[in-house]
N, C-alpha and C positions, 0 to 999 in steps of 0.2 A: 445369314439366313433372313430370304425378304420376310415381312410381317405379314402372316395370315391372313389377312381381311376377306369377308366375304361381299365388300363391296368394295371396289377398287378406289372410286374418288369418294373425299371425304365431306360430308355436311355436317356445318355446327347449325345446331336448332335454336332457333328464336321462337320465345313464347307471343302470340298474338293474341290480345287480351284487353286491346281499347278499341272498345265500342264506338266514342265518338271519333276516331280517326280511320273508322272500317270505309269511308267515302276516299280515302287515300290510296287503299290496298283492290285493286283491279279484283286479287283471287280471294278477295272474302264477301261472303255471302250469309245468309240467315239460313238455319234450319230449312229442309224441303218439306214441304205435307207430309209425305210417308214415311219421315226418318224419324218422325217424333210417335214417339211410343216403341220404336223397333229394338230387340235387345241391344242390338249393335251402338244404337245410338239413344239410349234412354234420356228422355225431354230433366234440360236442366232448371234447375230453378228459373232461369232465365232464358224463356226457350226462343228469342233474341241472339242467343252466343252466338259468334261467327262458326265458321266451318272453313274449310277450304273450298272450293268454287271444285274443282278437278278432283284432289286426291285428296282422302279427309285421314289423314295423322291425327292422331287423337293424344295429347298430353294430361295427365290424372282423368280425372273425371269419377262418375259414377259407373258402374259395369255391374252386367249382368252372366257373368261365367260360372257356367257350372265347373268344383272342384278350385277353385283358384281360394282357398282357406285356408290358413294356415293350420298344418297337421301338429304345431309345439299348442300355438292360443287358444284355436278353435275360433277364429276370429276372422274375418275377411281380411283377404291380403290385399292392399292399395295395389290398384291399375298406376304404373307410371309410366307408360309409355305405350301404344297400338299404334304399330304404322299398317300403312296403307298396302298391300300387297301388289296393287294393278299401278299403283306407281312406276314408270318404266326404268324410273333413274335409279331405283332399287334392285331389279334386274330379279324380283321373287316373284313375279307375272303367275310362275307355273307354280305356287302353293295352294293348296287345297283349300284355302280360308281366304278370308277377305280382308282382315284384320292379323294379325302379329300380335300378340299380347305380350307386355313386360309386367311381371307380379313377382313384389317382394315383399318380407317385413322385416321393420327396424326394431319389433319390440321385445322381439326374444332373440334364444342362443342361433335361430335358423338364419341370422344375417352374420354369425361367427367362422362361416365356411360355404361354400359351394350348395348350388339349388341348382337342382336339374329338375325340368318338366316336361313333358310332350304336348305339343297344340294340337287335340283330338278334330277341333272344329273349332268354326267364329265364336262359339259361345260354349266350349268345354276343353280343360284341362287337365291333365292326370301328372300328378307331383312324382317322380321317380323317387330322388334322394332328397337328404335335407339333412342339417345337423339338428339333433334334436337335445332338447335343451337338460340341463343337468339338475334342474328341480323342476316341480308343475309350475310355479307360478314363472312369470318373467323375471329372469335374472337381475334386470337392472330397472326395474319396479315401472317400466316404459308401460306406460297406457294403464297404469293402477291410479285409484282413486287416493287419492290423501298424502301426495308423494309430490317431492318437487319436480322432479321429471316429466317433461312434455307428454303428449299422451298423441298415439297415434290414432288419427280420424276413422273410420270406415272407409274412404277416399278424399282424396286431397283437391282444392280447388280445378277444375278442369278448364281447357282451352285448345284452341286450332293450334299448330307450328307452323311456322315456315322455314326451311331446308336453303341456308346460302354455302352453295360449294365453296372450300377451301380454294385457294391459287395455289397453282403450283410452288409461288415462295414459302407458301404457310405450311402447305406439309409436307415441305424441304423442312423446313422449321422443328416440325414437330416429327420428324423420323431421325435427329440429330443426335448422336450423344452426348447424353448428358452428365458425363462421368466429372465433367470439365465446367467451369462457370458458363452457364449460358449467356451472361451480360458481358463476357469478356469482349475485349476490341476486335480481338480478330475473329469474336464468331460473328455469323448470320451479318455479315453484311450488306446479305443482298435484299435483307427487311429491314425498314425504317423500327427503331427503337421502341415506340410507342407500340406498334404492332407486336413486337415480341415481349410486352410486357403483358399486352391483354392474351398471347396465346399462352402464355405460362403462366396458366392456372386450368384448375378443371374444368371442361364445358361439356355442359350435351351435346356429343357429335354421333353423326350416324357413320359409318363406313370408313373408309381410310384407317390413317393410323393416328390413335390419340397422345396427348400428353399421358403418359403411361405412367402409375403409381405401385402396379407391381403387376404380377402374371396371375391370367383371370385364367379360368376352368378349359382345357381346351381339347380335351378328350371327350369325344362323344361316350355314353355309360352304354350304347347297346350296341354299336358298332366298331366301337373302339377306333373310329379314325378321329382324326384331327378337325375341330371345332372351329370355323373360322369366326374371327370378331365381326362383331355386328355393331355394337352400340358401345356408346359410355354415358353414365349419369350420374350427374353432380346433385348437390343437395341443394339447386337453384329447385325454387317452385313457384304458386302464388301466394303460396301461406308466407306470412312475414318471418317466422322463424324458417325458413324451409322445411326440408321433409325432417329432419332430425335438429335441429341447428346447428350441426359439427361436417364441418368440411370433410369430404368423402367422395371416392370414385367409385362408382359400380361397373364391373367389367361385363358384357354382356358376348356370349357364343353362341352360335347356333348351326345346327346340323340340320340339313335341309331335306338330306336324304332319310333322317328316323323323323324329322319335325320335334327335336328337342333343342330347347333354349338350356344354356348354362348358367349362371351368373354368379358372380364372387365379391364380396365390397371391400376396399381397401383404404387404410389409411391415406392421408399425403402424404409425397414424398420430402 
């Protein structure tokens, strides 16, 4: 059965965060004056933070989205990614919002099962279903002072992103049957070994078919239709120890009929 993906062409996500190299990237500019203070683009501590000139995909960063609060912790859910629906490469230009935001909470039991929420508008979501805490306090001590566990911040450092299309051979490699050794001599002779090693790990990816660690929530809780794959998010971010300091894969599905996002986290294969 063909993999159910919302965007046929897959794109690897690169974090663009090195201001000194800005002149080397024709698609990077500073914030436009009218953007500063806008609820979609809250000013960063350094207002020279670059953004993509044409399409404003945003990785992490502060936000002012109503409803993006963890129903367990009663704390803000960090924004992991916001996709600019006006980018024609994604085929999402018919959505009623400019930015499609992806939120998640790692500090409590919400991360132990699927999360579903509806995107009402650019600045509002509504949580539909989630995994409730077994206890009133976060089960793992995450985010609590006086513990040895990492503390989830209100938001992770933000940066624009660049989308690099997967080649035909790279996507072919990711679609292979991983029941046998992916590095055996008879496998993937169409792709250099160093490229295989680079792909055989969890990466931030939009569309296509990613290297899968599990099955993500693929049935819309409202219309009961299959929810196509939208994105894969891993632990990499601009914080030194990542989102959690542990390897994971967060699989994101999206029902464009109901504007519902479905997310579920998995451990590595």
